[in-house]
Structure formats: C-alpha cells, structure tokens
N, C-alpha and C positions, 0 to 999 in steps of 0.2 A: 332195650338200651343195655349196653354192657356196663357192668360194675367197674369201679376203678381197679379192683383186684384182677378181674378178667382181662382188662386192657393192659395192665402191667405184665401179666403172664404172657400175653400174646406178643408184646414188645420184646420181652426177654427172649422168647423163642425165636423171633425174627432176628434179633441181634446175634444170637448164637449161630443161627444158620448162615447169616452174612459173614460172620467171622471165620468160618471154616470152609466155606465154599470157594474153591479157586475161581479166579476171574470175576469175583464179586466185590473186590476191594477197590478203593479209590486211590488216586495218587496222593502222596503225602503233601505235595506242594506243586506249584506250577513252575516249570523251568526246563531247560534243555538237559538231556542226559549227556554229561561231559565225559563219563567213563563207564563203559558197560560192565556187566557181570562176566566173570571168567578170567582166563589168563591174560596178563598184560605186562608191559614194562612199567614198573612202579615209577611215578613221576618224580619222586625225590630220591629214592634209593637207587634208581637206574638199573634194577635187576628184575628178572622175570619173577612174578609173584601172582598168586591167585587173588583176585578181587572178589570178595564174598558178598558184594552188593552192587548197586548202581550209585554213581555220584550224580546229583542233580544240581546244576549250577544255579544259584540263587543269590540275591543280595543278602547282606548281613541283616539279621533280625526279621527274615521272612517267616510268617506263621507256618508251622509244621503241624499237620493233622494226623490223627490216628487213622490208619488205612482201613481198619475194621475194629469192632468193639472187642474189649478184652480187659484184662487186669494188668496193670503196670507191675512188672516183677523187678525191674532195675530202673533207677533214675539217679545216676551218679557218674563220677569220672571213671572211665573204664579203658584200661590199656591204651592202644593207639587211636581209639575212637574219640578221646576227649570226653566232653559231656555227652552222656549216652542214655538213651531210654530203650527198654525192651518191654514188649507187651505180649502176654500169653493169650492166644486166641482160642485155646482149647484144642483137643485132638492132636496134641504134640506139634502145634504150629505157633511160631513166634515171629514177630516183626521187630526190627531194631533200627535205631535212628542215631547217627553219630555226628560228631563235630558241632554239637549244638552250642548256642550262646546262653540260652536261658530256659530253665524248666518251667512248665506251667502245670505240671502234675507231680504226684509223689508216689513212691512205692506203695503197693497194695490198693491203689485207687482204681476203681472201675472207670473205663473211658468208653464213650460211644464213638462209632464210626463218624469221622468228620470233625470231632472235637479237637480244638487246638491244644497240643500237648507240649509244644516248645517253640522257641524262636531259633532259626538257623544261625550257624556261626562258623568259626574257623579254629575250633579247639582240637588239639590232638596230642601235643607233646613233642619231645625231641627224640629223634631216632638215634641209633648207635653211631651214626656218622656225624652227629651234632647238628643235623638240620631239622627244621620244623617239618613235620610229616604231612602237612597239607599245603596246597598251592594257592589257596584263597578260599573265600566263603563258599560253602556248598553243603548239601545234605548228603550224607552217606546213608542209604536205605537198603536194608537187607532182610532176608527171611531165612528161618531155619524150619525144616520139616523133619520130625523124628530125629532131631539132633544134628541133621546134616544141612549144609548150605544148599539153598535152592534159589533159582533165578526169580527175583521178586516180581519181574514183569509178567511171569506166568500167573500171578495172582490178581493182576490189575485188570478191571473190566475196561473194555473199549480202548485198549492200548494198541 
C-alpha cells in the first residue's frame, strides 16, 4: 500500500507531465469555435489583425476549466482581453483565457487540469474607434510557448 506522501508525489509528477505534453490538454469549455487562430479581419476594428487564440462561443457565465495543471500567474483586467487569467504550465508554456465574467481562482494559486477557474463573459474594453472590442459572450483561449503565440488546438487532445 502506498503512503499518502508517495501518492501525492505520483500525482504531482502526473500533473506536471500532463501540463507540458502537447495534445494532452482538455478543452476549457464546450462550444463552437467562432474565430480560429491566425490572421483575420477583426470583427469590430474591420482591419486585418493577428488573432492570438481561438474564440469559443458560449453563453454568459459558462464554467471555464484549466486545460492543464499549473500556477495562475495573472488573474486581472488585462489590455483588450478584459478579465483575464494566465496559467504557467512549466517548460515555458502558458495558457490564457480572456473576456471572463468572474474569477474562481487567484494569482499564485495551483490549479489542476479540469478545475473551474472562471465563468465566461463579454469583458474587453473600448477600442480606439470607441467601439466595444467583443461581439458577444465568448471565451478567448490562447497559448504561448517560449514567449511566442502558438495555436492552442495543437495542445488539445482529441480535437
């Protein structure tokens, strides 16, 4: 029989492995991808702009889950993302979640894969053109690897 300490160590090792393995992550919420990763015509600015994540169309206050285990490094209002959470998964990989309505975690908190970290929203702010920067409730989900934007769907298993 394993001791509690041995079990905890095994769990931590598994969490670390799941956090940094590509294609081992889960989707942060269920919904249709309404805007893919990459170059697009911005829906409110109407100019060509790089989209650093995917938008997942969901109802207001849909639970948002951590895609992998890690440490919350930001949980605050952040630039054009509105209410924003960023999670460090180790090995220079972070995931981020924008336009949230409500935080369920705080900075420096360890989160497990699948843990509810927020409720979806429609927060963003006003652009230089005076328009709200979102078109409705959704989750903006992104990933950075070594400080560079990466396609988040490359990290999701069974996508």
